[in-house]
Every structure is written in C-alpha cells, then in structure tokens.
C-alpha positions as CSV (number, residue, x, y, z in Angstrom):
1,M,20.0,38.9,263.8
2,K,20.1,42.7,263.3
3,V,22.2,44.7,265.8
4,I,20.9,48.2,266.7
5,V,23.7,50.7,267.2
6,N,21.9,54.0,268.0
7,Q,18.7,55.5,269.3
8,E,17.4,56.5,265.9
9,A,17.8,53.0,264.6
10,M,16.0,51.6,267.6
11,N,13.1,54.0,267.2
12,R,12.9,53.1,263.5
13,W,12.9,49.4,264.3
14,L,10.1,49.8,266.9
15,D,8.0,51.7,264.3
16,K,8.4,49.2,261.5
17,A,9.0,45.8,263.2
18,R,6.4,43.1,262.9
19,S,5.4,40.8,265.7
20,G,8.1,38.2,266.4
21,E,10.9,40.2,264.8
22,K,14.1,40.4,266.9
23,V,17.1,42.7,267.3
24,V,20.1,42.8,269.5
25,Y,20.0,46.1,271.4
26,Y,23.0,45.6,273.7
27,D,26.0,43.3,273.7
28,G,28.0,42.8,277.0
29,M,26.9,42.9,280.6
30,L,24.5,45.8,280.8
31,M,23.9,46.2,284.5
32,A,27.5,45.7,285.4
33,E,28.6,48.2,282.7
34,R,25.9,50.7,283.9
35,E,27.1,50.4,287.4
36,K,30.7,51.0,286.4
37,F,29.7,54.0,284.4
38,F,27.8,55.6,287.3
39,A,30.4,54.7,289.9
40,A,33.0,56.5,287.7
41,G,30.9,59.7,287.9
42,G,28.7,59.2,284.9
43,T,25.3,60.9,284.7
44,P,22.1,60.0,282.9
45,E,22.6,62.9,280.6
46,R,26.0,61.5,279.5
47,L,25.0,57.8,279.0
48,P,27.0,56.1,276.2
49,E,24.9,55.5,273.1
50,P,24.5,51.7,273.7
51,M,23.1,52.4,277.1
52,R,20.7,54.9,275.6
53,V,19.5,52.3,273.2
54,A,19.0,49.9,276.1
55,R,16.9,52.6,277.9
56,I,14.7,52.9,274.8
57,A,14.3,49.1,274.8
58,W,13.3,49.1,278.5
59,K,10.7,51.8,277.9
60,A,9.3,49.8,274.9
61,Y,9.1,46.8,277.3
62,L,7.2,48.9,279.9
63,D,4.8,50.1,277.1
64,G,4.2,46.4,276.0
65,M,5.8,46.9,272.6
66,V,8.5,44.2,273.1
67,R,9.6,41.3,275.2
68,L,13.2,41.4,276.4
69,V,15.4,38.3,276.5
70,Q,19.1,37.6,276.9
71,K,21.3,35.1,275.2
72,R,24.5,34.1,277.0
73,K,27.6,34.3,274.9
74,G,30.2,33.5,277.5
75,N,31.3,34.4,281.0
76,M,29.8,37.8,281.9
77,S,28.8,38.3,278.2
78,Y,25.3,38.5,276.8
79,E,23.3,39.6,273.8
80,Y,20.3,41.6,274.9
81,I,17.4,41.0,272.5
82,A,14.2,42.8,272.0
83,V,11.3,40.8,270.4
84,R,8.5,42.8,268.9
85,T,5.1,41.9,270.4
C-alpha cells in the first residue's frame, strides 16, 4: 500500500484516486503524538509534516471524500489508512 509523506502527495492522491483505493497517511499513534507535540509547546502553524498530512485526511473525511481506518501494527502503533469513496 502506498505511503503518503507530504501534503502535496496527499492532495495529488485525493485528486486522482479511484473509489476503493487506499493509502497510509500516518504511521504511529497519531493522537498521542499530537498531544505530546502540543504539550511541548507546539502550535498548529508548526505541525510536523506527517501531522499536516493527517489533517488533510481528516478534512477529506469530513468532506465525504474518504473513509478513515486504522490497522494495528503493535502495541501503541498503527497505520492510519484513507480509503477513497
């Protein structure tokens, strides 16, 4: 399965993907890592690129463009997957 590494690639995939196609848009423990980032003084303007990609995936979900699923890899480790609708 293709792994998306930046915002530009995620936007390209959203534009070209066909229904049912999947990509991994984040690898790890997204919410815990976001919380750690903000607890350390991070701001939305300084989000790391993988979290920016996840934000695009979330907006695409809200817009009905994708379904979001997770695949557990191990303890506290997941692949976050977008499935084009």
